[in-house]
VOGU-3710 file (C-alpha; in Angstrom, 3 decimals, decimal comma):
1> mlcntgypty> -0,883/24,208/-38,043  -0,341/27,930/-38,312  -0,339/29,719/-35,004  0,232/33,299/-36,308  3,013/34,005/-33,960  4,323/36,643/-36,328  1,151/38,785/-36,267  2,319/41,381/-33,669  5,742/42,063/-35,246  4,348/41,898/-38,789
11> llgtwvrerq> 1,798/44,547/-37,803  4,393/46,791/-36,370  7,028/46,307/-39,081  4,876/46,204/-42,158  1,675/48,168/-41,418  3,056/50,742/-39,041  6,715/51,411/-40,083  6,659/50,569/-43,760  3,179/51,326/-44,959  2,247/53,899/-42,285
21> vmsweravqr> -1,347/52,705/-42,149  -1,581/53,576/-38,456  0,446/55,233/-35,739  2,725/53,327/-33,337  0,533/54,363/-30,529  -2,632/52,951/-32,144  -0,881/49,689/-33,073  0,330/49,173/-29,519  -3,185/49,866/-28,188  -4,563/47,262/-30,575
31> ltsepaqlfg> -1,969/44,737/-29,349  -2,295/45,456/-25,608  -5,206/47,273/-24,067  -7,910/46,322/-26,579  -7,352/42,518/-26,095  -7,108/42,949/-22,315  -10,406/44,807/-22,213  -12,051/42,300/-24,523  -11,131/39,463/-22,216  -11,886/41,333/-18,983
41> ltdrgvlarg> -8,267/41,383/-17,789  -8,487/44,608/-15,722  -4,811/44,670/-14,522  -3,325/44,100/-17,979  -2,856/46,058/-21,173  -2,036/49,462/-19,744  1,114/50,618/-17,960  -0,264/51,929/-14,667  0,454/51,638/-10,940  -0,877/48,386/-9,608
51> naadivildp> -1,116/46,644/-13,034  1,047/43,648/-14,006  4,410/44,811/-15,383  4,172/43,419/-18,955  6,591/45,274/-21,202  8,155/44,632/-24,627  11,284/46,610/-25,548  11,792/46,768/-29,363  13,600/48,707/-32,024  10,982/50,466/-34,183
61> rtvtagekem> 13,578/50,536/-36,977  14,013/46,838/-37,206  10,983/45,137/-35,638  9,429/42,583/-38,019  8,276/38,939/-38,274  11,128/36,648/-39,288  10,907/33,957/-41,949  8,346/31,269/-41,575  9,745/28,007/-40,266  8,318/24,650/-39,278
71> lynlpggegr> 8,880/23,413/-35,709  8,063/19,866/-34,683  7,480/20,423/-31,035  3,782/19,543/-30,620  2,634/16,347/-28,897  3,434/13,345/-31,080  6,139/15,309/-32,912  3,588/17,169/-34,954  4,692/20,387/-36,672  3,579/23,935/-36,604
81> fvqraegvhr> 4,676/27,100/-38,563  6,172/29,892/-36,468  7,728/33,288/-37,219  10,281/34,490/-34,709  10,309/38,137/-33,783  13,137/40,308/-35,035  14,026/43,616/-33,506  12,669/42,655/-30,047  15,268/43,130/-27,393  13,482/42,257/-24,148
91> vvangfvlya> 10,209/40,908/-22,914  9,078/41,368/-19,288  5,992/39,687/-17,847  4,780/40,113/-14,278  8,063/41,997/-13,629  10,207/39,026/-14,709  12,490/39,168/-17,774  11,359/36,314/-20,021  13,427/37,072/-23,113  16,636/39,072/-23,549
101> dgqhsgalpg> 19,274/39,175/-26,202  17,678/36,480/-28,287  17,348/33,950/-25,522  14,570/32,777/-23,207  15,641/33,403/-19,540  14,018/30,242/-18,244  11,621/32,260/-16,052  8,020/31,087/-16,144  6,107/33,545/-13,960  2,822/33,195/-15,708
111> qvlragr> -0,531/31,715/-14,784  -3,866/31,007/-16,449  -5,814/34,284/-16,530  -9,561/34,259/-16,156  -11,851/37,102/-17,213  -12,677/39,454/-14,449  -10,295/38,028/-11,909
//
């Protein structure tokens, strides 16, 4: 199974930085506010007072998708291809640091989001 985990960092590293097909601002909009609007998540996708504090801190000079690798962590020991993000320093969701310095923090502040709620 391919879950396309490398898409955001591949977009930023390859299509924005290397090939300059779109601006950084446009790429970030495509990865954040457009999906939030599509799914009716009104408090996501834009940094604004009252919205969820979802932030990714990355290095635009090094962000890219890592090498493809197979992980066997699905039910029944089944495998899936993943690509780890490179050049991403910190991920914050709902105001909690989820990822920093290459490690997951253990925080799990998320919840299932429903359109329009």
